[in-house]
Steps between C-alpha positions, in 0.01 A plus 500: 500500500409848373125444453277742710199273480419254766520131399172338411396175683218275451420218740341169406379299791551126476469399866177408679674401825371648824688810587535418859407837645538561867278732683755613763635850472873544542510664839830456693368197670366331203803543287653241739288235339686539171857589608741338724866581530600150376282488196521859391847606595715187483616363175325152459641220310334437159244224478517434134768424257523835326844613410622837362592500121584765243297528191657632177301805367653591163412820333278450195469702186159614378492233242598238759208624735254474212616141422496404873139634545386294197666185636343568844149555368532174294567296813211611731153334509323802648413872409792626711693623202777749480456803278758731332432872517585771245761654735702169515372395843271203550222394742408162637407306810706366783372256765593551849449246775458632845696313773458703806522346842428801709169724516490820320322824613208674323296809615260411778127493394176340602582197273811377327544610140375256234661414177262757332637763749863390395406555132373860581811584693531730806266800536655844429588728789456241774758496771595181668462527881390150600595179349359142468736216446408194285680212311507520123381193324771223521654430163257741318598577145436837335546607139638862442487680159816701487732688271837388413652794688301425825745440783481220767444760777203640304358152469522458881334836557221411258430172680484668828258773371263248353478331851483836678819393684655799686815324608825649380580353155863449624362215718439301178716378212438353169681178413557312184486115531610231261510115496818345348602135513259435779631793718320820577691820477394845635639848442377827653444768232662842521257784534571630140482159321220454249297185553331504160841503328611210709178313404562567135855368518391180701197428289146410629604178701437544872784241564748716303399811699226613739465789735433478879409777743654431844603682815830691447686276757861600469767454759465854612181647661374809328376683819392808299231279338313458836250721657542656854244247657680212337843628636372540843349163478830339400666655805241362731539147338882517537471601863250211576715251322818618673332467834362159411856391381651622816246323702561166334886539543461580875253210537754262327795606710281497818405133413863397441607667821231313703592163354875556571404601855282196550793269375734671745259444780470128407866431489636353827740707700879416490 
């Protein structure tokens, strides 16, 4: 990890799905449209059949890497080849599917950023004061041209930069997905894992291995990843839900007490 140069990324756009921009800016009141204590703070049951699984990632010699690259390139039907560099590293393409269920934040402007804006990347020297929330295209697929040493965390950061997303990268995670014997398996990549290396080991088949960008929903809430307006908003939501829960409990017991009293009055004396 001793290279001083920043990793190089190239984005290839393969989705024409509507981006689902919303015009609302995320003031304290408008954040409530996107966050509730139940959906954002509670751990929700999984809706799919994904199960955690461990992948074996053996270390390869330089000769084995060259042979793997030849075998990989012989199996693909596109121009998304892997190339071996003189320094022993290699470059290639990884495909990332976006499966985000919550909106993301971008700098507020007169109009939402287009795909052309995303290709150019954020402007230099601009400070983010106000934000606009929008939904990324559902199940959009993006191709990234990366180095063999590019880490999973850098892939996430590159995707967010291309979309001008200003949310903390720690809110997102890169997963590897595989289909085996009719079952779907999912594993969250560690920050320092190298997706292109995993791609080379698995081969070009999407069933053998694919990459998915999802919210980083672990059992613990990372409060440091939220902004001050979001944290204040969560407190207000919790207070309202607590008050509503107490009201429902009091109403329930009041109703039961009333029915018991009515039954007592209906009973004959003696």
